[in-house]
C-alpha positions as CSV (number, residue, x, y, z in Angstrom):
1,M,-15.5,12.8,-32.5
2,S,-11.9,13.8,-32.5
3,K,-9.4,11.5,-30.8
4,Y,-8.6,13.9,-28.1
5,E,-12.3,14.7,-27.2
6,K,-12.9,11.5,-25.3
7,W,-9.9,12.2,-23.1
8,L,-11.3,15.6,-22.2
9,K,-14.5,14.2,-20.9
10,P,-14.8,13.4,-17.1
11,D,-14.4,9.7,-17.6
12,G,-11.2,10.2,-19.7
13,L,-9.7,12.7,-17.2
14,V,-10.4,10.3,-14.3
15,R,-8.5,7.5,-16.1
16,I,-5.6,9.8,-16.9
17,R,-5.4,11.2,-13.3
18,G,-5.3,7.6,-12.0
19,W,-2.4,6.7,-14.3
20,A,-0.5,9.8,-13.2
21,R,-1.2,9.0,-9.5
22,D,0.1,5.5,-10.0
23,G,3.4,6.9,-11.0
24,L,3.3,6.4,-14.8
25,T,5.5,8.7,-16.9
26,D,4.2,10.9,-19.7
27,K,5.4,8.3,-22.2
28,Q,3.5,5.5,-20.5
29,I,0.4,7.7,-20.2
30,A,0.6,8.5,-23.9
31,Y,0.9,4.8,-24.7
32,N,-2.2,4.0,-22.6
33,M,-4.1,6.7,-24.5
34,G,-3.0,5.3,-27.9
35,I,-0.9,8.3,-28.9
36,S,2.8,9.3,-29.1
37,R,4.6,11.2,-26.4
38,S,5.0,14.2,-28.7
39,T,1.2,14.2,-29.4
40,L,0.6,14.2,-25.6
41,N,2.9,17.2,-25.2
42,V,1.0,19.1,-27.9
43,W,-2.3,18.3,-26.2
44,R,-1.1,19.4,-22.8
45,K,-0.2,22.8,-24.3
46,Q,-3.6,23.1,-26.1
47,F,-5.9,21.8,-23.3
48,P,-5.3,23.1,-19.8
49,D,-7.7,20.6,-18.2
50,L,-5.6,17.7,-19.5
51,S,-2.3,19.3,-18.4
52,D,-3.7,20.1,-14.9
53,T,-5.1,16.5,-14.5
54,I,-1.7,15.0,-15.2
55,S,0.2,17.5,-13.0
56,K,-2.2,17.1,-10.0
57,G,-2.1,13.3,-10.3
58,K,1.7,13.3,-10.2
59,E,1.7,15.7,-7.2
60,V,-0.1,13.0,-5.2
61,V,2.5,10.3,-5.7
62,D,5.3,12.9,-5.4
63,R,4.0,13.8,-2.0
64,E,3.7,10.2,-0.9
65,V,7.3,9.6,-1.9
66,E,8.5,12.7,-0.1
67,N,6.7,11.7,3.0
68,A,8.2,8.2,2.9
69,L,11.7,9.6,2.3
70,L,11.3,12.1,5.2
71,K,10.1,9.3,7.6
72,R,13.1,7.1,6.5
73,A,15.5,10.1,7.1
74,M,14.2,10.9,10.5
75,G,13.4,7.4,11.6
76,T,9.9,5.8,11.9
77,K,7.9,3.0,13.3
78,T,6.2,0.1,11.5
79,T,3.6,-2.2,12.9
80,D,3.0,-5.8,12.0
81,K,-0.3,-7.4,12.9
82,M,-1.1,-11.1,12.7
83,Y,-4.6,-12.4,12.5
84,R,-6.3,-15.8,12.7
85,M,-9.6,-17.0,11.6
86,V,-12.0,-18.4,14.2
87,H,-15.5,-20.0,13.8
88,K,-18.4,-17.8,14.9
89,D,-20.6,-19.0,17.7
90,A,-23.7,-20.7,16.4
91,D,-26.1,-18.2,18.0
92,V,-24.1,-15.2,16.7
93,L,-24.0,-16.7,13.2
94,E,-27.7,-17.4,13.2
95,M,-28.6,-13.9,14.4
96,E,-26.3,-12.2,11.7
97,R,-27.8,-14.3,8.9
98,R,-31.3,-13.7,10.1
99,R,-30.7,-9.9,10.0
100,F,-29.1,-10.2,6.6
101,S,-32.1,-12.3,5.3
102,N,-34.6,-9.7,6.5
103,Q,-32.8,-6.9,4.7
104,W,-32.3,-9.0,1.6
105,K,-36.0,-9.9,1.4
106,L,-36.9,-6.2,1.5
107,D,-34.5,-5.5,-1.3
108,H,-35.7,-8.6,-3.3
109,P,-39.4,-9.0,-2.5
110,K,-39.9,-11.6,-5.3
111,A,-37.1,-13.8,-4.1
112,S,-37.9,-17.4,-3.0
113,L,-37.1,-18.8,0.4
114,K,-34.2,-20.7,-1.0
115,E,-32.8,-17.7,-2.7
116,V,-33.0,-15.7,0.6
117,K,-31.3,-18.5,2.5
118,D,-28.5,-18.9,-0.1
119,A,-28.0,-15.1,-0.1
120,A,-27.6,-15.1,3.7
121,I,-25.1,-18.0,3.6
122,A,-23.0,-16.2,0.9
123,G,-23.3,-12.8,2.6
124,V,-22.4,-13.8,6.1
125,P,-19.3,-16.1,6.4
126,E,-19.0,-18.7,9.2
127,Y,-15.5,-17.4,10.2
128,K,-14.3,-14.1,11.5
129,R,-10.8,-12.6,11.6
130,I,-9.4,-11.7,15.0
131,Q,-6.1,-10.0,15.8
132,Q,-3.6,-12.4,17.4
133,T,-0.4,-10.4,17.8
134,E,0.9,-6.9,17.1
135,N,4.6,-6.1,16.8
136,V,6.1,-2.6,16.6
137,H,9.4,-2.2,14.9
138,E,11.4,1.0,15.2
139,L,13.5,2.0,12.2
140,P,16.5,4.3,13.1
141,P,17.2,7.4,11.0
142,D,18.9,6.6,7.7
143,V,21.9,8.7,7.0
144,N,21.8,8.2,3.2
145,A,18.1,9.3,3.1
146,A,18.9,12.3,5.3
147,A,21.8,13.3,3.0
148,F,19.7,13.0,-0.1
149,W,16.9,15.1,1.4
150,L,19.2,17.8,2.6
151,K,21.2,17.9,-0.6
152,N,18.1,18.5,-2.6
153,R,16.1,20.6,-0.2
154,R,19.0,22.8,1.1
155,P,21.6,22.6,-1.7
156,D,23.0,26.0,-0.7
157,V,24.0,24.7,2.7
158,W,24.6,21.0,2.3
159,R,25.7,20.1,-1.3
160,N,29.3,21.3,-0.9
161,S,29.6,19.8,2.6
162,L,28.4,16.4,1.5
163,R,30.7,16.5,-1.5
164,S,33.6,17.3,0.7
165,D,32.8,14.4,3.1
166,T,32.6,12.0,0.2
167,E,35.9,13.2,-1.3
168,L,37.5,12.8,2.1
169,N,36.3,9.3,2.5
170,D,37.5,8.4,-1.0
171,A,40.9,9.8,-0.2
172,Q,41.1,7.9,3.0
173,K,40.2,4.7,1.2
174,R,43.0,5.3,-1.4
175,K,45.5,6.0,1.4
176,L,44.6,2.8,3.2
177,Q,44.9,0.8,0.0
178,A,48.3,2.4,-0.8
179,E,49.6,1.6,2.7
180,A,48.5,-2.0,2.3
181,D,50.3,-2.2,-1.1
182,I,53.4,-0.7,0.4
183,A,53.4,-3.2,3.3
184,E,53.0,-6.1,0.8
185,E,55.9,-4.8,-1.3
186,K,58.1,-4.5,1.8
187,A,57.5,-8.1,2.6
188,K,58.4,-9.1,-0.9
189,S,61.6,-7.0,-1.0
190,A,62.8,-8.6,2.3
191,K,63.0,-11.9,0.4
192,S,64.6,-10.5,-2.7
193,S,68.1,-9.2,-3.3
194,G,69.8,-6.8,-5.7
195,S,70.9,-3.2,-5.8
196,D,67.7,-2.0,-7.6
197,V,65.3,-3.0,-4.8
198,A,65.4,0.4,-3.0
199,E,65.0,2.2,-6.3
200,Q,62.0,0.1,-7.3
201,F,60.4,0.6,-3.9
202,D,60.8,4.4,-4.2
203,K,59.2,4.4,-7.6
204,M,56.3,2.3,-6.4
205,F,55.8,4.6,-3.4
206,T,55.6,7.7,-5.6
207,R,53.2,6.0,-8.0
208,L,50.8,4.9,-5.2
209,K,51.0,8.4,-3.6
210,E,49.8,10.3,-6.7
211,P,46.0,9.6,-6.5
212,I,45.9,10.4,-2.8
213,D,46.8,14.0,-3.3
214,K,44.3,14.5,-6.1
């Protein structure tokens, strides 16, 4: 049997789909298959079933990421639940184990009494989990997530606008830094003397101003 044939069978395609759904890249999928990335590329061109399996598997995780990003951009709610383990009432535990034993005996007619009892003890735990608290947290819309979404989904409308905002913010930061540097130099010049102080200050001001206008 050729090396690729086992991967075209249902079991092989299921494994490949699972890897793609888990977010593995083509290179990682090829590694798991024991082949090179280039060989996988050739096989995907030759065998449509293989290519469709990988593509559909990736679509699942892509949709999950998109949904998560959209929720973060628009704001969402998360719920935290806390549980504690409590001992079951003796009557309830006995009834559940008796019911389990009856069913287990039907499925295992040759089992001994001890085997039935042990199976009931293993199959029905003494403790049960009950919810203790539930806290709902509201996450506000995330500006960065919204910007990323709009820039990629509506680049014709938002890409230039977002770039302009970013450039404006950068220019404002440079201006503030320049003003701080100028103030510092003024303080230093007040303590110094010499005829070249004013000239040095003018040169420094011109140098600091250059990146602001770019």
